[in-house]
N, C-alpha and C positions, 0 to 999 in steps of 0.2 A: 431784913434778916430774919431767918426762921428759927433761930436758937437764942436762948437766953444765957447759956453757958456751955463751954466746951473745954475739955481737957484731954490730951492724948498721952498715952504711955506706950512705950515699946520695950519689950523684954526678950532677950535671947535666952533660949532654953536648951537643955539637953546638949551641953557642950557646944553651943552656938550652931546647932543643926536645925533648930526650929525658931520661928519668930512669932511672938504673941503681940498683937496690936490691940490696945484697949482704948476706946473713945468713950468718955463719960460725958453724956449729952443731956441737957435740959432743953427740950424743944417746945416752943410755943405753938408751932404749926407742924404739919408733916414735913419731913426732911428726906434727903437722899444722900447716902454715903456713896462716894464714887472713887474708883481706882482705874487708871488707864494702863493698858498692857499691850505688848506686841504679840502675846501668846494667843493660841487658839484656846477658847474657853468652852468647856462642856459642864453644864450645871446638872447635878444629880436630880433624881425625881423628887427628893424631899425639898429641894430648893435651898437647903442650908449648907451645901458643900459643892465645890466646883473643882475641876481639874484643869490646870493651865499647862499647855504644851508648846514648847519651841523646839523643833527638831526632835531629838531623842530625849530631851530633858523635860521632866514633868514636876509639877508642884501641886499639892492639894491645898485648898483654903476652905476652912470650916468655920461657921458661926457657932461659937460655944454658947450653951445656954441661950439659944436664940429667943429673943423677945417675941411675943405673940405677933404673928403676921409677918415677921421679918423673913424675907426670901431673897436669894441672890438671883439677879437677872442680868442680862447683857444688852448692850446697844452700841450704836455707832458713836464715834467721838465727834459729836456736833454740839454746838451751843444750843441750850434750851431757851425758850422764850423768856423765862423768868430768871436767867442767869444775869449777873451784873454786866452792864454794857462795856464794850471795849473802849479804850481811849479814842478820841475822834480821828487820830491819824493811824490807827492800827487796823489790821485786817486779820481774820482767822485764816490760818494756813491749813491746807488740806492735810489730813492725817491718815493716808491709806494704810491699811493693815493694823490699825489701832482699834482695840475693843475696849469699851468701858464696862467694868464690872460694877453693878449697883446694888445697894440694899436700901429699900424704902422703909421708913419708920414713921408711924403716926406721932402726933404730938405727945409729949410726956417725957419722963426721965428714963434714961437708958444707960447701961454699962455695956456697950457693944464690944464683944471680944471676938476677934478674928484670928484664928491660928493658921499660920502658913507652914506647911511641911514639904520642903523640897524632897524629892524621892531620891535619896542618896544611894549610890551603889553599895550593896552589901547590907543595907538596913531593911529589916522586916517591919511590917506595920506595928508589931508589938514592941519595937524599939522606941517608938515615939511616946512622948509624955503629953499630958493635957493638964 
């Protein structure tokens, strides 16, 4: 295990129109935060924000106060060599159309905050809070 402690908090903001996820992590080795989605994911050039799209619906996710070196990347939904093994009678099912959103962090203490902003009809960017 690559962490020594982990706590997660989730807060609904702005009349339940936004979600703030905060993971307080004490990592003894580099770690990777992962989220699976069926959305198409486009990471911005800074690497700290991404737009997720399904049909005509979009959501932006942003790392707030991004720790040094923290960047959003994407990959296929496949088991990594260092993931815990499956039970002996289990198999990995294919997951076509699933993208994994990842944030890699070096060893150390972090308060990783990821803000999710669904792009609600009639809301301007200035209507969101952080």
